[in-house]
C-alpha positions in Angstrom: 42.7 7.1 20.2 41.8 6.3 16.6 40.9 9.2 14.4 38.7 9.3 11.3 37.9 12.1 8.8 34.3 12.8 7.8 33.8 14.3 4.3 30.7 15.4 2.6 30.4 16.1 -1.1 27.9 16.3 -4.0 27.8 12.8 -5.6 28.3 14.0 -9.2 31.4 16.0 -8.2 33.4 12.9 -7.0 32.8 9.9 -9.3 35.9 8.0 -7.9 34.8 8.3 -4.3 31.3 7.2 -5.3 32.7 4.1 -6.9 34.7 3.3 -3.8 31.6 3.9 -1.6 29.5 1.5 -3.8 32.2 -1.2 -3.6 32.5 -1.1 0.1 28.7 -0.9 0.6 28.3 -4.0 -1.6 30.8 -5.9 0.6 28.7 -5.2 3.7 25.4 -6.2 2.0 27.1 -9.4 0.8 28.3 -10.2 4.3 24.7 -9.8 5.6 23.4 -12.1 2.8 21.3 -9.4 1.2 22.7 -10.0 -2.3 19.4 -9.4 -4.0 19.4 -5.6 -3.2 23.0 -5.0 -4.1 22.4 -1.9 -6.2 23.1 -2.0 -9.9 21.4 1.4 -10.3 24.0 4.0 -9.8 21.9 6.9 -11.1 22.3 8.7 -7.8 26.0 9.2 -8.6 24.9 11.6 -11.3 22.2 13.4 -9.4 22.7 17.1 -8.4 20.4 16.4 -5.4 22.4 13.6 -3.9 25.0 14.3 -1.2 27.4 11.6 0.1 29.2 11.5 3.4 32.1 9.1 4.0 34.3 8.2 6.9 38.0 7.7 6.2 40.6 6.0 8.4 44.3 6.8 7.8 45.1 3.1 7.8 41.9 1.2 7.0 40.7 3.5 4.2 37.0 4.2 3.7 35.2 2.6 6.6 31.6 4.0 6.4 29.2 6.0 4.3 25.7 7.4 4.0 23.8 9.5 1.5 21.2 12.3 1.7 19.1 12.1 -1.4 16.8 14.9 -2.2 13.6 14.2 -4.0 13.1 15.7 -7.5 9.8 16.1 -9.4 10.6 13.3 -11.8 12.4 11.1 -9.3 11.1 9.1 -6.4 13.0 8.6 -3.1 14.7 5.2 -2.8 12.3 4.1 -0.1 9.3 4.8 -2.3 10.7 2.4 -4.9 11.3 -0.2 -2.2 8.0 0.1 -0.5 5.6 0.7 -3.4 5.4 -3.1 -4.4 4.4 -3.9 -0.8 2.2 -0.9 0.0 1.0 1.7 -2.5 0.1 4.1 0.3 3.7 5.2 0.5 3.3 7.8 -2.2 0.2 9.5 -0.6 1.9 9.3 2.8 4.9 11.4 1.6 3.0 13.6 -0.9 2.0 16.4 1.6 5.7 17.0 2.4 7.1 17.4 -1.1 6.4 21.1 -1.3 8.4 21.6 1.9 11.5 19.9 0.4 12.0 16.3 1.2 15.1 14.0 1.2 16.0 10.5 2.3 18.9 9.4 4.4 19.9 6.1 2.8 22.8 3.8 1.9 24.2 3.7 5.4 27.0 1.2 5.8 29.8 0.5 8.3 32.8 -1.7 7.3 33.2 -4.7 9.6 36.9 -3.8 10.0 35.7 -0.7 11.8 32.7 -2.0 13.8 31.8 -1.2 17.3 33.0 2.4 17.3 29.6 4.1 17.0 30.2 5.2 13.5 26.5 4.8 12.3 25.4 7.4 14.8 28.1 9.8 13.7 27.2 9.3 10.0 23.5 9.7 10.8 24.1 13.0 12.6 26.2 14.3 9.7 23.5 13.4 7.1 20.6 15.0 9.1 22.7 18.1 9.9 22.9 18.8 6.1 19.2 19.4 5.7 19.2 23.2 6.3 22.1 23.6 3.8 20.3 21.8 0.9 16.9 23.3 1.2 15.2 20.3 2.9 12.6 20.5 5.6 11.5 16.8 5.9 13.9 13.8 6.0 12.9 10.2 5.7 14.6 6.8 6.0 13.9 3.1 5.6 16.1 1.3 8.1 16.7 -2.3 9.1 15.6 -3.1 12.7 19.3 -3.5 13.8 19.9 0.2 13.0 16.7 1.6 14.4 18.3 2.9 17.5 20.6 5.2 15.5 17.6 6.7 13.6 15.7 7.3 16.9 18.6 9.2 18.4 18.6 11.8 15.7 14.9 12.4 15.6 13.3 9.9 13.2 9.8 8.8 14.1 8.0 5.8 12.7 5.7 6.4 9.7 2.8 4.3 11.0 0.4 4.9 8.1 2.2 2.3 5.9 3.0 -1.3 6.3 2.3 -3.0 9.6 2.6 0.2 11.7 5.5 1.3 9.6 7.2 -2.1 9.6 7.9 -4.4 6.6 9.6 -7.7 6.1 12.3 -6.5 3.7 14.6 -7.3 1.9 14.8 -10.8 3.3 12.6 -12.7 5.8 15.2 -12.3 8.6 15.1 -8.5 8.4 12.4 -6.1 9.5 12.7 -2.7 8.0 11.0 0.4 9.3 9.8 3.5 7.4 10.6 6.7 9.3 10.5 10.5 9.1 11.8 13.6 10.7 8.8 15.9 10.2 10.9 19.1 10.9 14.6 18.6 10.2 15.3 22.3 10.8 14.1 22.5 14.5 14.8 18.8 15.2 12.4 18.7 18.1 11.9 14.9 17.8 15.6 14.2 18.4 16.9 13.1 21.8 18.1 16.1 23.7 21.8 15.3 23.8 21.8 14.5 20.0 19.7 17.5 19.2 22.4 19.7 20.8 25.1 17.9 18.9 23.3 18.3 15.6 22.7 22.0 16.0 26.4 22.4 17.1 27.6 20.4 14.1 25.4 22.6 11.8 26.9 25.8 13.2 
């Protein structure tokens, strides 16, 4: 059986790992033909409210990653920047939750050399499990349709007040992306039962 190591760290504490994460993420986006959203903005690497989770294989190296990015008063969530040009309602939809502590799970990628092992679900669980440790009550995400099933498992529900019932054609015509939220990331009552138990166990 293959083994991987999951590591979590504050982005600003590990610049070299952040650079490796960005490099691998860009490769995956290029393979999907989504070159126009390959990030040039690396400001999250210097944010004290951004936490990175990576999966490392002893032979294949870094094979997956995800971020939990906490909102700051002067900084929007990545999904707000993405959705605002398409639907201005995104700010008002998220505004009521800011006082509770809100963060976004974003930047999920899985290297093709380690595909088919269920890694996106593992990384999603790891990111959501961090919420109680970083003073976050509400967690959002903006996921492509082909990763929707991973989000549903860990408790994300569709944010139907924006877009077409929460759905956008983004970032290219071939991809539908869905705005989602876990309204209570502490109790996790919207998660599927088996994954809720895993999340709470991982937290402990």
